[in-house]
N, C-alpha and C positions, 0 to 999 in steps of 0.2 A: 501596445494595444493587442497585438497578436497573442501575447502571453495571457492577457486577461480573457480574450475570447476562448483560448484553449482551456482555461481553467473553469469555464462555465459548466461544461458537461460533467466533469468530475465532482464539482461542488453540488450540482443538481442530484447526482446519484447519491452522494453522502446525505443530502437533505431528505430525499425520498426514503432512504433506508432508516434514517434517524427518526423520521415521523412514526414509523412502526413502533419504535421504542417509546415514543411519547404516548401513543395510544395505549400500549400495553402497560405502561407505568402508572396509568390511572387506577389500577387495581392493586398496586404495590404500595407498601408503606415507605415513605421517603422518596428520594430522587436517585438512589444508588442504581437501580436497574436501568433507568433512562440514561444515566451517564455512561454506564457500561455498554449499552447498545449503541449510543452515539460514537463511543470510542471504537467499537468494532466496525461500524459503518465507515468511519474515517480511515481506520487502519487498512481495511481491505481495499478500498478504492485507491488510496495513496500508494500501497504496494504495487498495484497494477500499473499506476502511472509511472512509478520509478522503474518498473521492469518492462516498460513498453518496448524497449529495443531488444529485449531478450526474445528467443523463440517462444512461441505460444505454449508449447508443451512444457517449458521450464517454469512458467509463471505459477501454475497451480501448486507445485511442491514448495516453492518459495513462500507463497501466500499461506499455505496450510501450516508451514513452520511458524510463521509470524502469528497465525491464529492460535496455535497451541500455546505460545508464550503469553498472548493477551488473555486467553481463557484461564490459564493457570493463575495468572496474577489476579484476575477477577474473582476466581473461586477463593483464593486466599484472603482477599479483601472482604468478601462477603462473610467468610467464616469468622474473621476477626470482628467484624461489626456485630455479628450475631452471637459472639462469644461461644462458639462451638468448640468442643475439645477435639483432639486428634491432629495428626500430621497431615501435610498436604496430600500425600499419596492416599491415605485413608479417606480424606474428605473428597478427593477427586473420584476415587473408586465408588464411593457411596452415591455421589451425585450422578455418575454415569449410569449406575444401575437403576436409580429411582427417580431420575429427573422428570420424566414425563408423567408418571402416576402422581408424584407429589405435587407437581405444578397444577394438575387438574383436581386434586383433592385438598389443596391448601385453602385455608380460611382467608376470606377477604376482610381487610387488606392483607395481601401476601407480603410476608417479610422477605427481603432479599437474602436468601441463604444459598449455599452452593448448589443445592438441588433445584432451586427455583430460578436461578440465573443462568445455569449452564445452557439449556436449550435456546433461550432467546439470544444469548451472545453468539453461539455457534451459528444459529440460523441467520442472524444479521450479517455475520462475516461472509458466509457462503453466498448470500444474496448480493452483497456488495461486490464480491469477486466475480460472480457470473455476470452481473450487470456491467461492470467496468470492462471486462474482456469483450463482451459483445458490442458495447457502445463505443469504446475507444479504439479497439483493434480493428473492427470491421466497419466502423462508422454507422452502424444501425442503432441510432439513439433510441428510437421508439421501441425496438425489440429489446434493447438493454434495460428498459423500464420494467419489463415483465417480472424479473425476480423481486424487485422492490415492491411492485404492486401485489404480488402473491404474498410476500411477507406482511404487508399492510393488511390484506384481507384476513390472513391467519391471526393477526393480533386482534382484529375486530371480533373474530369468532371466539377466541379464547376469553376476551373480556365479556362477551355476551350481554346479558341484562344487568350486569353488576356495576355499571357506570352509566353516566348520562351519554346520549348520542354524541359521537365524535364529529360534530358538524364543522367546528373550526379546523380541526386537524385534517379533515377530508378536503375542505376548501383549500387549505394550505398545500396539500399534496398535489391537487390539480394545478394550482398556480405555479408551484415549483417545476412541475413537469412541463408546463407551457413555456416557462422561461428557458428551460434547457432546449426545447425544440426550436424556439424562436432564435436563440443565439446560434444554434447549429445551422439554421437556414440562412441567417444573415452572414455567417462566416463562409458560406459556400458561394463562389462567384457564379453568376448566371452563365450557364453553358449554352452554346449554340445548339440548334436542333441537330441531333446526331444523324437524323435520317436524310438530311439534305445532300449528303455525300454518297448515298446509296443509289443504286440503279432505280429508275422510275417504278418498275414492277415490284421490286423489293421494298421500296419506300412505301408504296401504296399498301402492300401486304402488312408491313409493320404498323402503319398508322391504323389500318382496319383492326388489327389485333389489339392495339392499345385502346381504341375506341370501344371495342367489344368488352375488353376487360374492365374498363371504367364503368360501362353501363351495367355489367354484371355485378360489380362491387356496389354501385348505388342501389340496385334492386335488392341485393342481399341485405344491405344495411336497413333499407326501408322495410323489408319483410321481417327482419329480426325485431325492429322497433314495434311494428304492428303486432307481432306475436308475443313478445316478452313485455311490452310496455304495460298492459293491464296487470300482468302478474306481479311485476315490480311495484307498480303503484299500489296494489292491494297489500303489499308487505310494509309500506311506509309506516303505518301506525301499529304494526304487529310487534309483539315482544320477541326479541332475539332469543334464539335457542341457547341454552346454557350447556356447554359440553360436559360440565361436571355431573349432569344428571345421568350420563352413560358410564360413569366410573364409580365403583363401589368404594366408599370411604373406609378408613380403618375401623375395625370392629373389635369389640371386647371378646374375651374368651367366655366359655359357658359358665365357668366359676365366677367370673366378674359380672355376668349379666344379672346374677342374683346373689350379691355378697351378703345378704341378710342371713342366709343359712350358715355363714361362717361364724356367726356370733357364738353359737353353742360350742363349737370346736375351740375357739379361742378361750371361752370361759373355763373349759376343762384344763387348759394349760396356761394359767394366768402369768407365769413367770417367763414365757417365751418373749424374747426381745425382737420387736418388729422394726423399730425405727430409733434413730437418735435425732433429737430436735433441739435447735437453739432459736428462741423467739425474741423478737424486739418489737415492742409496740410503740407507736407514736402517740403523742398526746391527743386526746379526744377533742374534736373541734367544739362540740356542744354536749350538754348532758344527755345521756341516753340510758336505755335499760339494759341491764345485763341479761343474758339468756336465763330463763327460769331454772333455778336450781344450781347455777354455776357461781363459783366465787370469782372475784375480780381477777385473780391471777391464773384462772383456768382457761386453757385454749381449746376450742373445739376444732379439731383437724378433720376435715371432711374427706371421705373416701369415695362415696357414691351417693347419688340421688335417685330414688326409685319412685317413679310417678305412675307406672302402669300396674294394675292389679286385675287379674282375671278370675279371682275366687280361689286360685290355687297358689300362684306365685307372684310376688312383687318383683318387677323387672326394671332395669335401668332405662331401656328404650331410648337411648341418646343417639344423636348423629354427630360423630366426631369428625373434625376436619383438621388436617395438618396445620399447625400454627408455628409461628416464629417465637422469638423471645418476648416481643410485645404482643399481648393479647388484646382483642377488641374490648374497648371500655364501654360498658352499658351505663346509662344514666341511673344514678341511685334513686331509690324510692323517694317520693316527695317529702315525706315527714320522717325521714330517717337521717341519722348522722353517720358519717363514715370515719372509721379509724384505720390508718395504715398499719399493716402487720407484716414484718419481714421475718422470714424463717430460713434457716439452713437445715436441710433434712438429709440424713444419710440412711439409706435402706440397709436393714440388717437381714431379717428372715421373712419379711413380707413378700409374698409372691403375687403373680398375676400381672395385669397391665394397668390397673387403676393407680393413679399417682396421687398420693395424699397432699392436701393443701388446705389452708384456711380459706373459707369463702369470703370474697370472690377473687380468684387469682387475676392479676393484671400483668405480671411479668415473671417469666421463668427463664433461668439460665442454668446451664450445666447438663441439660437433658433435652432431647428432641421430643416434643409433645404434640398431641392432637387434642383439640378443645371443643367442647359442646357449649355454645353460648346460652342455650335454653336452661341448662342446669348448672352451668358454671363449674363443670368438673373436667378433669384432665385424665388422659391416658398416655402411656408411653408405648407406642406401637410395637417396639421390639421386646417389651416385657421388662419387669423389674429384675435387677441382679444385685446380689449382696455387694455392698460398697458403693453403690451408685449415690453420688452426692449432687444435690441441686439446690438452688436458691429460689424462693418464691416471695414475691411481693403481692399482698392481697389488700383489697379494699373491703374491710369488714363493716357491714351495715348494722346499726343498732337502732331499733325503732324507738320512737318517743313513747314511753310507757304512759304518759298522761293522755295520749290520744287513743289508746287501745280500747278503752271501755266504750267509746262511741264510734269506733271504726266499723265499716261495713265490709262485706266480702264481695268480690266481683262475681259476675255471672255471665253466661253466654257462651258462644262457640270458642272463644279464646281460652277459657278455663274448663271446657267440657272434659278434657283429658283427666284433670285432677278432681273432677266431680263424679266421674263415672263409677257406678256400682255394678259389679258383675252379677249375673243371675245366680240364684241359689243361696241367697242370704238366709241363714237360720232364723226362724220366727222369733225366738227369744232375743237374739241380737238386735233385730229390727225394733222390737218392743222396748228394749232398753234405750236405744237411741231416741226413740219417740218420747219416752218418759223424760230423759235428760233435756231434750229440746223444748218440751212443753213447760218445764219448770224454769227455763232460762231463755229469755227472748233474744237478747243481743248476741251477735256472733261471738264476741270475745267471752262473754259469760258462758255460752254453750261450750266453748273450748275449755274454759277453766273447769266447768262441771265435769266434763269427761276426764280431764287430767286428775281432778281431785277424786273422782270415783275410783279410777284405777289405782291411784296411790294409796287410798285408804282401805281397799278391800283385797289386795293381792300381794303376793310375796315373791321376791326375787330369789331364785335358786340357780346355782351354777350348773347343776347336772340335769336341768330340764331338757328334754329332747327337742331337736329343731323341728320347725314346722309352723306355717302361718296360713295354711288353707282354711276355708270356712270350718271344717270339722275340728281342726286344731284350735282355732280361736274360740269356737263354741265350747270345747272342753276346758280351755284356759279360763273362760269367763264363768262358766256355770257347772263345771265338773265338781265332784265331791272333794271337799277339803280333806287332806290326809290320804286321798286315793290318786294323787297326781294332778287334781284340778286346782284352779285358783292360784297357780304359781307358774313361774316361767322366767326366761331371761328377758333382756331388753328387746329381743326380737318380737316376742308376743306382746309386750306392752306397747311398743311403737306401732305394730301392725294393727292391734285392736283399736288403739286411739284413731289411727287413720281411717279405718273402716267405719267406726262409730261416727267420726266426724263427717264423712261423706254421707252417711245415712241421715245426718242432721243438717245437711245442706252446706257444709264447710268444705272448701277446696283444700285438700290435704295431700301430703306426700310423706315418704319415709326416707330418712337420711341415715347412712352408716358411716361411722367415723371413729375417732379416738378422743378421749378426754385426757389432756396432758398439761403438765406444768410448763413454765416458761423455758426451762432448760432440762436436759437429761434424756434418759431413754423413755421410749413408749413401749409398754409391754402389752401382751395379748389381753391381760386383764383390764387394760384401759379401753378396749374396744367396746362400743355400745351403739345402739340405734336409738334415734329420737324422731318424733313426728314434727312436722311444720305445717302451719296454716297460713294461707295467703290472705292478706288484708289490703284493702284499697289504700294507696298512699303510703303504706308501711312495708310492703313487700312480704317476704316469707318470715314468719315469726316462729322460733323454736319453742317447743313445750317439753316438759319433763314429767311424764306420768309415773316414773319409778317411785316407790314408797320412800318416805324419809327414814333416815337411819334410826334404829332403836324404837321404831313404832310398830306395834303389833297390829296386823290388819284385822278389820272387822269382818264378820261373816257377810257374804253378799246378800243373804236372805233378809238381813235387817232392813235393807233399802230397796231390794228388788227380788221378787220371787218368780222365777221362770215357770212356765207351764210344765207340769210333769211330762217327761218324755223318757224314752228308753235310756237307762243309765249307761254311761260308757264303762268299759272294763275297768275293774278296780284292782286286779291282780298284777297289772303290768303298767308301766308308764304310758303316758298318752301316746297314741300311735302317731307316727310321722307320715303324713300323707304327701306323697310325691306325685307330681303330674305324670300321667301315663304317656303323654305325647308332648310335643312342643306346642304350647298354646300360642295363638296368634297374638302378636303385640298390639297394643292399642294404637301406637303411633303409626300413621299410614305410611310414612317413609322409612320405617325401620327395616333393615335387612337382616338376614340370618347371621348369627354369630359365626365368626371364623376369622380367617386371616384377612386383613385389609389389603387393598391394592387392586390393580387392574387384572382382570381374568386373562388366562393364557391365550385364548383365541383372539381377544382384543389386542393384546400385545403383538401377537404374530401378524394379525391383519394390519395393524398400524405400522409395524416395521417393514412388512412387505410393500405396503403402499408407499411409504416414504422412499424405499429403495427404488421402486419403479419410477417415482417422480424424479429422483436424482438422475437415474439413467436416461430418462426421456429428456430432461433438461440438457444433459451433456450432449446427447445425439443431436438435439435441435441446435445447440450452439455450434457444434462442428459443421453441420449442414449449412448454417448461415455463413460461417466463416469461409467455407469452400466456395459457396456461391459468390460471395463478395470478392474472393481472390480471382475467380474466373472472370467476373465482370471487369475488375480492375485491369486484368491483362488484355482483354479483347476490346474494351470500349474506351478506357481512359488513356491519355497520353498522345504523343504524336504518332504518325503512321509507323515509323521505325520501331518505336517501343511496342506498339500493338502487334507487329509482325513477330518481334522477339517473344512477346507474351504468348502468341499462338504456338510458337515452337515449344515453349515451356509446357503448355498444355499437352502437347503430343508426348514429350519425354516423361512427364508425370504419369500419363496414361500407360506408357510402356512399363514404368516401374510398378504401378498398381496391378498390371497384368502379369507380373513376375518375369518381365523381359527387360531389365534395365540396360541402359547404354552407358558406356564410359565417356568421360569428358574429353578424352583424347581423340575421339572419332570425328571425322569431317561430317558436314551436314548431309552430303550425298550418301555416305556410308550409313548414317542413322536412318535415312529414308529407306534404303534397302532393307535394313534391319526391321523397320516398321512394317514393310510389305510382308516379309516372312512371318513376323509375329502375328499379323492379322490372319494370314492364310492358315497357320498352324492352329490358332485359336478356333477358327471356324471348323477346321477338320476334327479337332478333338471334341468340340462341342456338338458336332452333328448339325451345324447350321450352314446355310448358304447365303451368299450375298450377290449383289449385282456387280459382276466383274471383280476387279481388285479393290473396290471401294474407293474412297477419296484418295487422290494422288498426293502423297506426302512429298513426292519429288518436286512438285510445283512450289510447295511451301519451303523446301530446302533451297530452291533457286532464289526465292524472295529473301530468305535469310542471308544468303551469300551476297545478294545485291546490297542489303542493308549494311553488311559488314564492310564492304568496299566503298560504298557511297551512301552514308547514312541519310543525307538530306535528299536523296533522289527518290525515296519511296513516296507513293501517292496514297491518297485516302482510299481509292477504290482497290488498290493492292492490299491495303490493310484489311479492308472488308472481306476480300477474297481469302486472305490468310486465315481470318477468323472462321469463315465458312468451311474451309478445308479442315482446320483443326477440330472444329465442332463435329463435323461429319465423321472424321477418323475416330475421335474419342467415342462417339456414339456407336460406331460399328464395332470397335474393339470391346466396348462394355457389353454390348448385346450378345457377343460370342462367349461371354463368361458364364459359368453356372449361376443359377438363380440366387443362391445365397451369397455369392461374391458380388453380384450386381446390387444386392441390398446394402452391402458394406462399402460399395464404391464411393458413394456421395458423402460419407462421413469419415472416410479414412484420413487420419491426420498427417500422413506422410507429405503431401504437397505443401502443407502449411509450414513444415519444418524447413523446406527447401525454397520457400517463396522468395527469400532475400538473395538467393544465389543467381547470378546472371548466366545465360546460356552462352555456349561457345560456338 
């Protein structure tokens, strides 16, 4: 029975710490993180239980060594589960550098990878260690709950609004804590009133002090409830703060923010090898439509999706979050079929951070990625490097072509971003869009009309200058044939389709990628851009406005005559209009391009704050252990033990004052040494006291009496010994410099010698 009672508090501490892992695990994929935190909680508490007979100063190094072993094993297990390359040293170093920022920028659900499990595992172990040392070694069970409670609160904060309220886990936390306190109370025998053996005046003073303390405590609790109750009640229905809003997610480089401008450069060097691709398609579950203009064996590998246009530049405008191997699965469009596509891709000379993949990726292995669910695109925050090899499994949607003719397009705030038309549209472009829309009422026929108009009237040339601002598109659409107008690369075709589509009421966007076969290299000449239109129930449907091979384009004037305007220059190619500044992105949450991760001030502040919390927790633990040791010496045990404990208080005070005494000295010699030490301390400190202070000689006489007649000591003698020891220690401490007085109550030296008996 005693063994069971003794096991209740350790099991309680394990349960409280493990519940923090249960709460945090709700935003993780799978149960690996929860299991690792439970293991850390159990390991830290059991190490403290096993090392209970060791000196307190030795427990921390032993426990930290065990923590290092458990953490390394956890990192290796997480790396193997996530199929991350690299050795244990590389994985551990990367996780230590990036653990906190990646945890706060990871996509929900978070995959347990080394950098997302390191912080929870280490925090759980340290919380278990601190709680076990306070609760088991000093007997302060309620104080030992503080580290676990802090860890639980931190887990709730990290989860934020990304999971349902943790009502069940919180109730379980309170219940487990109550069980531990009840078991501890039941295991402690009812003690007699310690004040009955004191002198009447002392007893009355003690009882008055206890009553005043109790009254003050009740008043304080009532005041706090009255003050904080309304504030807490008002937050019950509030939305929790998401800490991820304070951390900048990974960003793309300036070149990747608008990869559309790279089309012309790739067109001039068509033989440049960018990728090696191996593709495997699963059988299609139901008949669907091939993307317009593509053969059945052609694969569209998507590099970037550009949804924001300000009249000058098409921009990615995506918000990327660090993701694991398994990406969040979005529900496919209602009237589309899904085909699974698996690819092995090796990077050759492609640069930047954008990671090519068939839409829409569901699983990535071999590379650490960040993912934007809105566009379904990937980046590698570290950048692409030659030889990088990764595998992608994608769910490629194919719309039912039989439903396209009658499909509608969505409207409202949800698609305002892909319907927005920037100011400054040239009048001929607006009139062309109006003409095409008036002649074709249904959304799909309007899209087909724009596609057909561009394919029949314009020519693809590899050396056309880059540019897709309004002036560039106006010259592409209406410039003189033979003078650089009415010809361009896929950049101008896709951008013109997207703008004309938006002017016609179609939600459009531009996609940059590669057209490749099932196997073999992907060259720069395979790069192209295409527009997509969003249809209800069918999702984003690609279009191909490029002219068909071997077809000579018709003059634009046969079907549309723009109003005469100032002709563009005919002696030089179409000017490339570049933005003079950094235009504001359409997406409200988009940050400036640059390196992703946490800002340096935030990292410094977080590290400094964490260090201060750890130092404060250590000092609080030492102070509590010292107070518990003094109380055990002066209050607990029979009178003889309490007199001996009072003597230990005096000898410990001499050691803290830098005047230690040898164990070979008699009690009377130690008393003389104590008088001299107090007098010298007062003289050097410039302080004065009443006489010689408390008489240690009286305490030495009581100690000698106990040594020769242990059973002859009385309770009032023990109380007198405690009074003398307390007075002497206070006098000696007050004579020390102020900075030594601050360290007096948290010095660990008395704890190391607490198990040694006085002579």
